[in-house]
N, C-alpha and C positions, 0 to 999 in steps of 0.2 A: 416667760413671765418671771419677774424677779420676786424672790421670797420676801414677804413682809417680816418686819422684826417681830419675833414671837415672844421674846423675853425682855423685860426691862433690865437695864444695867444694874448689877448688884454692887453694893458697897463691899469693901475688903473684909470688914468684920461684921458679924451678926451676933445678936444676943444669944446666949446659951439657951438651948431648948431641951427639955426633958425627952428622952427616948421613950415613946409610948405608942404602941402599935394601934391603939384605939383612936388616936388623934391624927392619923395620916390622911393626906389629901389624895384624892383619886385624879389621875390625869395621865395622858400618854406622854411617855418620856423616851428620849433617845440618849443613849450613852455611846459615844464614839471613843474607842480605845486605841492607844498607840500600838500595843502589842496584840498578838493573835491569840494568846492563851492566858497568861497570868492575870491580867486585868479582867478579861472576859469571865474567867472562872470565878474570880472573887465576886464580881457584881452579879453574876448568875446565881451564885450561892446566896448572896444577900437578898435578892428579889424573891427567890424561892422560899427562904425562911420567913420573910415578911408576909408573903402571900399566904403562908400556911396559917397565919393568925387571923386572916380576913375571910369574910364570906364571898361567894362568887360575884356578887354585884359590886363589891368594893375592893377588888384586887388591883394592885398596881399593874398598869399596862406599859410594859417596857420593851424596847428594841435595843439590843446590844450589838454593836458592830466593831469588829477588830480589823483595823486597816493595815497594820504592818508598816506604818509610817511614823515619822517623828516630827515634833515641834511644828514649825510653820507649814510644812507640807501636809501634816495631819489636819490642821485647822482649816487650811484652804480647801482641802478635799471635801469638807462638810458642805460648802457652797454647791459643789457639783451634785452631791447627794440630795440636797434640798431642792435644787433646781429640777433634777430628774423627777422628784415627787410631784412638784408643782405642774410640770408639763404633762405628766401622765394622768394626773387627777384633776387638773384645771381648777385647783382651789388652794387656799392658804395651807402652808405646811402644817400637818396635823400633830404637832408636838407642843405640849405645854412648857416643857423644859428640855434643854439640850445640855448635856454634860460632856466635857472633853477631858480625857484622862491621858496624861503623859508625864514623862520623867525628865529630869535634867540630864542624867547620865553624864556623858563626856561632851555633850554638845556645847557649842559656843554660847556664851552668856547672852549676847545680843539676840540670837535666834530664840532662845528660851524665853527671854523677857518679852520679845516682840510677839511671840505666839500667845502669851497670856494677855497682852494688850489687845490683840486682834479679837480674842475671845470676848473680852469685856466690851469692846466696841460693838460687837455683833449681837450681844445679849446672850452668848453662850456662858456656861459656868465652868471655868477651868478647874480641874482637879489635878493639880500638879504635885510632884514630889521631888525634893532635892535631897539625896540624889536619885532614889528609885522607890517604887511602890512598896518594896520590902521594908523600907523604913517605917511606913504606916503599919505594917504587920507587927514590927517590934514594939510599937506603942501600945499594943494590946496587953503587953506584959509589964513594961516599965516606962517611966518618963526619961527620955533621952534627948538632951538638947545640945550635946557636944558633937563636934564633927566626927563623922565615921565614913570611911570609904565604902562604897557599895559592895566591894569584893568581900567585905567582912560580914555583910548582912546575914547570909545563909548560915554561917557557923554560929553567929549570935542567936539567930532564931532557933536553931536546933538546941542550943544550950537552954534557952528559955522553955522550950517545950519539954525537954528532959526534966528540968526542975519542977515543971508543973505535972509530971507524971506520964509523959508520952515520949517514947523512944522513936524519934521521927527524923527521917532524912528528907530535907526540904527539896521539893521538885517544883520548878516554875510552871509545870503543866498540871499540877495537882488540882483536880476538879472539886475537891472537898476542902480547899484551903479556908474558905469562909467558916465552915462548920467547925473545923479544928481550932481556928483562932478564937471563935466565940465560946467554944467549950472549955478550952484550956487557958484562954486569956479572957479579956473583957472588952467588949465593944464600947461600952459606956466609958471605960477608962481611956481607951484609945481616942475617943472623941474629945474628952476633956484634956488629955495630954496634948493632942495636936492643936486644939484651939488655943491653949495657953502658950505653947511654943510659937505658934504663928503670931500671936500678939507681941512676943518679944521682938520679932523681926518686922514690925509694922512699918518702920522707916527704912527698911532694907529692900533692895530689889529682890525678886524671886531667885535670881541666879546667885545672889550673895547670901541667901537665906539657907544656910546648911548647918545643921540638919533641920528640915521643915517639910510639911505637907499640908495640903488643903483638902484631902480626901474627906475630912470630917464634914465639909460643906454639903456633900451628898446627903448625909443623914440629917443635917440641919434642914435641908429643903424638903425631904420627903416626910419628915416627922413634924413639920411646921404646923 
């Protein structure tokens, strides 16, 4: 049985929304991540923090999957996952929203752009970063719209943490990265920074949009 489209196609830009845990919608969510640790740890921390503010009947219901794949392979793997769910349960895929998290890294521009196009066509919400998700982490501290190679992200992040009062050695497998970023940086500022920078690249392809990220759309969706 082929999966029915479960999400309508989103426009590139959405109106800014205030981050308010009291206004979140409840619904089952799937987050499929390129990496096995960094992205999963960040979103696990985000969901745990959000759910601490909600009663048991209104908590976010989220499944987070790390695939260890990249770009087009990652997006295509979601069809297999959804088809497996359909066949085993004999019903429509039980997800209100599906987010796909991946980075540009050093992958070819066409592969990166095509992966995002496929997501949009299927009704998935692509949360991409050019060059890597650590760029999103940096936006918790400062507005950065100039090009920066991903090899410099860790040192810059450590510098920002130190200036904020934490002597921290960045680790990609840090399970507490979300709580650190929101304690010493600002989620609200990261969302604002990312949204404004993305708007600058509105006429550029994602592969040409460096530095840029759409991770902010996750929070736009769940706080809608």
